[in-house]
C-alpha positions in Angstrom: -27.4 3.0 -43.1 -24.8 3.9 -39.7 -24.8 7.8 -41.8 -28.6 7.5 -40.8 -28.0 6.9 -37.5 -23.8 9.0 -37.1 -26.9 12.1 -38.0 -28.8 11.2 -35.0 -26.0 10.9 -32.7 -25.9 14.1 -30.5 -23.1 16.2 -30.0 -22.3 14.9 -26.5 -21.8 11.6 -28.4 -25.6 9.7 -27.3 -27.7 8.6 -29.7 -31.0 11.7 -30.3 -34.8 10.6 -30.2 -35.2 7.4 -33.1 -38.4 8.0 -35.0 -40.7 4.5 -35.9 -39.4 1.8 -33.8 -36.1 1.3 -31.9 -37.3 -2.0 -30.8 -34.9 -3.3 -28.2 -36.7 -6.1 -25.8 -40.1 -7.1 -24.3 -39.2 -5.7 -20.8 -41.6 -5.4 -18.6 -41.7 -1.5 -19.0 -40.5 -0.7 -22.1 -43.2 0.8 -24.4 -44.0 -1.1 -27.0 -39.7 -3.1 -26.6 -38.9 0.6 -27.0 -36.5 1.4 -23.9 -36.6 4.8 -22.1 -35.6 8.1 -22.5 -35.2 11.2 -22.2 -36.7 14.1 -23.6 -34.6 14.5 -26.9 -33.1 11.3 -26.7 -29.9 9.4 -24.9 -30.8 5.9 -24.4 -27.9 4.4 -23.3 -29.2 0.6 -24.9 -30.1 2.4 -28.2 -26.3 4.1 -28.1 -24.5 0.6 -27.4 -26.7 -0.8 -29.6 -24.7 1.8 -31.9 -21.8 1.5 -30.3 -21.3 -2.6 -31.6 -22.7 -1.7 -35.1 -19.6 0.4 -35.2 -16.8 -1.4 -34.3 -18.2 -4.2 -37.0 -18.2 -1.6 -39.6 -14.7 -0.3 -38.5 -13.1 -3.3 -39.2 -14.7 -4.2 -41.9 -13.5 -1.0 -43.5 -10.8 -0.8 -42.6 -10.0 -4.3 -43.7 -12.6 -4.2 -47.5 -13.3 -0.9 -48.1 -12.5 3.2 -47.1 -10.1 3.8 -44.2 -11.5 7.5 -43.7 -14.9 5.6 -43.2 -13.3 3.0 -40.1 -11.7 5.9 -39.1 -14.9 8.0 -38.9 -17.2 5.7 -37.4 -14.0 4.6 -34.7 -14.5 8.1 -34.1 -18.2 8.1 -33.7 -17.7 5.0 -31.5 -15.4 6.4 -29.7 -17.3 9.8 -28.7 -20.2 7.4 -28.2 -18.5 4.7 -25.2 -17.3 8.8 -23.5 -20.5 9.5 -23.0 -22.0 6.2 -21.6 -19.2 6.0 -19.1 -19.5 10.2 -18.3 -22.8 11.0 -18.7 -25.0 7.2 -18.0 -22.7 5.6 -14.8 -24.3 5.6 -11.7 -21.7 6.0 -8.9 -24.1 5.0 -6.1 -24.9 1.6 -7.8 -22.1 1.4 -10.0 -23.9 0.5 -12.8 -25.3 1.8 -16.2 -28.4 3.8 -16.0 -30.5 4.0 -19.4 -30.2 7.6 -19.5 -28.7 11.0 -18.4 -31.5 11.5 -15.8 -30.5 8.4 -14.5 -33.9 7.8 -12.8 -34.1 4.5 -14.7 -32.4 0.9 -14.8 -32.2 -2.1 -16.6 -29.9 -5.4 -16.7 -30.2 -3.9 -21.0 -28.0 -1.0 -20.3 -25.3 -2.8 -18.0 -25.2 -6.4 -20.5 -23.9 -4.7 -23.2 -22.0 -2.6 -21.1 -20.2 -5.9 -20.4 -20.6 -7.8 -23.8 -18.5 -4.2 -25.2 -15.9 -3.6 -22.7 -17.4 -0.5 -22.0 -17.7 -1.0 -18.2 -13.9 -1.7 -17.1 -13.4 -5.8 -17.1 -12.4 -5.2 -13.3 -16.1 -4.0 -12.2 -17.5 -6.9 -14.4 -18.3 -9.4 -12.6 -19.4 -7.6 -9.0 -21.9 -5.8 -12.6 -23.4 -9.2 -13.6 -23.9 -11.0 -10.1 -25.0 -7.2 -9.2 -27.9 -7.4 -11.8 -29.1 -11.3 -12.4 -29.6 -10.9 -8.5 -33.2 -9.8 -9.0 -33.9 -12.6 -11.3 -31.6 -15.6 -11.4 -31.1 -17.6 -8.4 -27.6 -18.7 -8.1 -25.9 -14.6 -8.5 -25.8 -12.4 -5.1 -25.5 -8.8 -5.0 -22.7 -7.2 -3.8 -24.4 -3.1 -2.7 -27.4 -2.1 -3.2 -29.5 -2.5 -6.1 -32.2 -0.8 -8.5 -35.4 -1.7 -9.2 -34.6 -2.7 -13.0 -36.0 -4.1 -16.0 -34.8 -7.7 -16.4 -34.5 -9.1 -19.8 -36.4 -11.5 -21.5 -35.7 -14.5 -23.8 -34.2 -12.6 -27.1 -32.0 -10.2 -25.0 -30.3 -13.2 -22.9 -29.0 -14.3 -25.7 -26.2 -11.2 -25.7 -26.1 -11.8 -21.4 -24.6 -15.0 -22.2 -22.3 -13.4 -24.2 -21.7 -10.9 -21.2 -21.6 -14.3 -18.5 -18.8 -15.5 -20.5 -16.8 -12.4 -21.5 -16.4 -11.7 -18.4 -14.8 -15.8 -17.6 -18.1 -16.2 -15.8 -18.8 -19.5 -19.0 -18.9 -22.5 -16.5 -22.5 -20.2 -14.4 -24.3 -19.8 -18.0 -26.2 -23.4 -16.8 -28.0 -20.6 -14.5 -29.0 -18.6 -17.2 -31.2 -21.4 -17.9 -34.4 -21.3 -15.7 -37.1 -19.4 -18.3 -36.6 -22.5 -20.5 -37.6 -24.7 -17.7 -39.9 -23.0 -16.9 -41.0 -23.0 -20.9 -41.0 -27.0 -21.3 -42.9 -26.7 -17.4 -45.9 -24.5 -19.2 -46.8 -27.5 -21.8 -45.4 -25.4 -24.9 -43.7 -27.3 -26.9 -41.7 -25.4 -29.1 -40.0 -21.6 -27.5 -41.7 -19.2 -26.8 -41.8 -14.7 -27.7 -42.2 -13.3 -24.5 -43.2 -14.4 -21.0 -46.6 -14.8 -19.7 -48.4 -14.9 -21.4 -47.3 -16.1 -23.9 -48.4 -19.8 -26.4 -45.5 -21.9 -28.6 -44.5 -19.5 -31.0 -41.6 -21.4 -32.4 -39.7 -17.5 -32.2 -35.8 -18.0 -33.0 -35.0 -15.5 -31.1 -35.7 -17.8 -27.4 -33.8 -20.3 -29.2 -30.9 -19.5 -28.5 -29.9 -22.4 -26.1 -29.3 -24.6 -29.5 -26.2 -22.6 -29.5 -24.6 -22.1 -26.0 -24.7 -24.7 -25.6 -22.4 -25.7 -28.7 -20.2 -22.9 -28.3 -20.5 -22.3 -24.5 -21.1 -25.0 -22.6 -19.1 -27.6 -24.4 -17.2 -24.3 -26.3 -16.4 -24.9 -29.7 -15.7 -22.4 -32.3 -14.2 -21.2 -35.5 -10.2 -20.1 -35.1 -9.9 -19.5 -38.7 -12.4 -19.3 -41.5 -14.1 -22.3 -42.5 -12.9 -23.6 -39.1 -9.9 -24.7 -41.1 -8.6 -24.1 -37.4 -10.6 -24.8 -34.1 -10.9 -23.5 -30.3 -12.6 -25.3 -28.1 -13.3 -24.0 -24.8 -15.3 -25.4 -22.4 -17.7 -24.8 -19.3 -19.9 -27.6 -18.3 -20.3 -25.9 -15.1 -22.3 -27.8 -12.3 -22.5 -30.7 -15.1 -21.1 -34.3 -14.6 -21.0 -35.4 -18.5 -21.7 -33.4 -21.7 -22.0 -34.9 -25.0 -21.5 -32.7 -27.9 -21.5 -33.3 -31.7 -21.0 -29.8 -34.0 -21.1 -30.0 -38.2 -18.8 -28.1 -39.6 -17.6 -27.7 -43.5 -14.4 -29.8 -42.7 -16.5 -32.5 -40.9 -18.0 -33.1 -36.7 -16.4 -31.3 -34.6 -17.4 -33.7 -31.3 -16.9 -33.5 -27.9 -17.6 -35.1 -25.3 -16.6 -34.1 -21.6 -17.2 -35.9 -18.2 -16.3 -34.7 -14.7 -15.5 -36.9 -12.0 -14.1 -36.4 -8.4 -10.1 -36.4 -9.4 -10.9 -33.5 -12.2 -12.9 -34.0 -15.7 -12.1 -36.1 -18.5 -11.6 -34.7 -22.1 -12.6 -37.0 -25.6 -11.9 -35.4 -28.3 -12.4 -35.7 -32.1 -12.1 -33.3 -35.1 -11.9 -34.1 -38.8 -8.9 -34.7 -41.0 -6.7 -32.1 -41.2 -7.6 -29.4 -39.0 -6.0 -28.6 -35.6 -6.8 -26.7 -32.9 -6.7 -26.0 -29.7 -8.6 -26.8 -25.7 -8.4 -24.3 -23.6 -9.0 -25.1 -20.0 -8.2 -23.3 -16.5 -6.1 -20.4 -18.5 -4.4 -23.0 -20.3 -3.9 -24.4 -23.9 -3.6 -27.5 -25.0 -2.6 -28.7 -28.7 -5.4 -30.5 -30.3 -4.2 -33.1 -33.6 -6.9 -34.0 -36.2 -8.5 -37.6 -35.5 -9.4 -38.2 -31.5 -7.6 -37.8 -28.6 -8.3 -38.2 -24.6 -7.3 -35.5 -22.0 -7.7 -35.6 -18.6 -7.7 -31.7 -16.9 -7.7 -30.5 -14.0 
């Protein structure tokens, strides 16, 4: 499958025009969900998706398959990343443009740019605040911001990943306004796209179910099968959080109470499961069973 895309990679490293339906998101000015391209392709968003796929494929091939093919994927990824930085980075706005023509901007390209570290780490917080200032209350833009296409429900899954990756996990709660609006509309299941819409029970807009457990409660496997865990909460403005995540080893339970003196955490791990709780750059050991920790 990746060979098909490799054949579409231009000499400059970006992907050329793709046939059929390279859907990205129901952005308001994305034609049928497809991002803008120049005459010969060059979509930074699609190329960034290609970069992520190449990274996973590189790891899989290196570990389980053909190391020569792994290197081929790594080389293709490096060419793609270099092309985005060279051709699509806009020096006026300090954002990734959607094509080398740099006439169109979106949250999508910059979300992926942060998530994949195509945008340097020291600029990631500034970029996220800038792109979110056009769509989400509570985020302020440093400098001027161009008109840009906002991510809708589906693509905000990647926004949550980027926010946490950039060290802004405590701002996650601010991203939930679209879901509050869906509830206010009277929807009983999550919609596929913004208004005009309907209850669709659409899986791709149900990712807060995942985010609340993995970002807010912060429960994740550290090793395969949850034999060890890492818990890194981002409770933000919340005063009380209670969570439980079923795992192959049993339930992991995590509760947090925010007080003036700090955060009180109660963690229960299944038998024979150990881990660590990460909090403000500190790592605290966790043992099987119940424990109570006071977090400054």
